[in-house]
C-alpha positions, -999 to 999 in steps of 0.1 A, spaced: -202 -633 -244 -179 -604 -236 -156 -606 -206 -160 -583 -176 -130 -562 -169 -118 -569 -134 -103 -542 -113 -73 -563 -100 -76 -550 -65 -69 -585 -51 -36 -588 -70 -26 -553 -60 -33 -561 -23 -14 -594 -26 17 -579 -41 16 -550 -17 14 -572 13 42 -595 -1 64 -564 -7 58 -551 28 66 -585 42 99 -588 23 110 -554 33 101 -560 69 119 -593 70 151 -579 56 151 -548 78 143 -567 110 169 -593 104 195 -572 86 226 -585 105 216 -622 100 210 -615 63 243 -598 59 262 -626 77 244 -652 56 252 -634 23 289 -630 33 297 -667 37 313 -669 2 313 -697 -23 278 -702 -37 262 -679 -12 275 -650 -33 245 -655 -57 219 -650 -29 221 -612 -29 215 -611 -67 185 -635 -64 172 -614 -35 174 -582 -56 156 -599 -85 128 -611 -61 124 -576 -46 124 -561 -81 97 -585 -94 74 -582 -64 77 -544 -62 74 -540 -99 43 -561 -101 28 -542 -72 35 -508 -89 21 -520 -122 -11 -532 -106 -14 -499 -87 -12 -479 -119 -37 -502 -136 -61 -499 -106 -58 -461 -108 -67 -463 -145 -33 -451 -158 -24 -471 -189 2 -467 -216 -9 -449 -247 -18 -472 -276 2 -460 -306 1 -472 -342 28 -495 -354 58 -476 -368 62 -484 -404 95 -474 -420 90 -451 -450 100 -465 -483 128 -445 -497 134 -440 -533 167 -451 -546 190 -422 -555 195 -417 -592 224 -436 -607 253 -414 -617 280 -423 -640 312 -425 -620 343 -416 -638 377 -427 -625 405 -401 -624 430 -408 -651 466 -399 -653 472 -377 -683 508 -377 -695 519 -346 -714 549 -348 -736 
């Protein structure tokens, strides 16, 4: 039995709300976040992890929005490299020193 294609509106809404929540939390508590990230030592990895989290959530939201709107990447055929013919073999002569007397 063929599967029904689902619209994905639920995932779009979920990632949209999660994205809004993350941005609202960081902007409303900006000074606390900045002080926490500036502690040093192992806390220096937290801004990087935060950026990865924002990137993942926002990217998933954007991807689901495009899919919901029906915009999909174009399906292209696999690129197959052309078989090249080997160049004809040429006799290579070495330069020789000719001594004249």
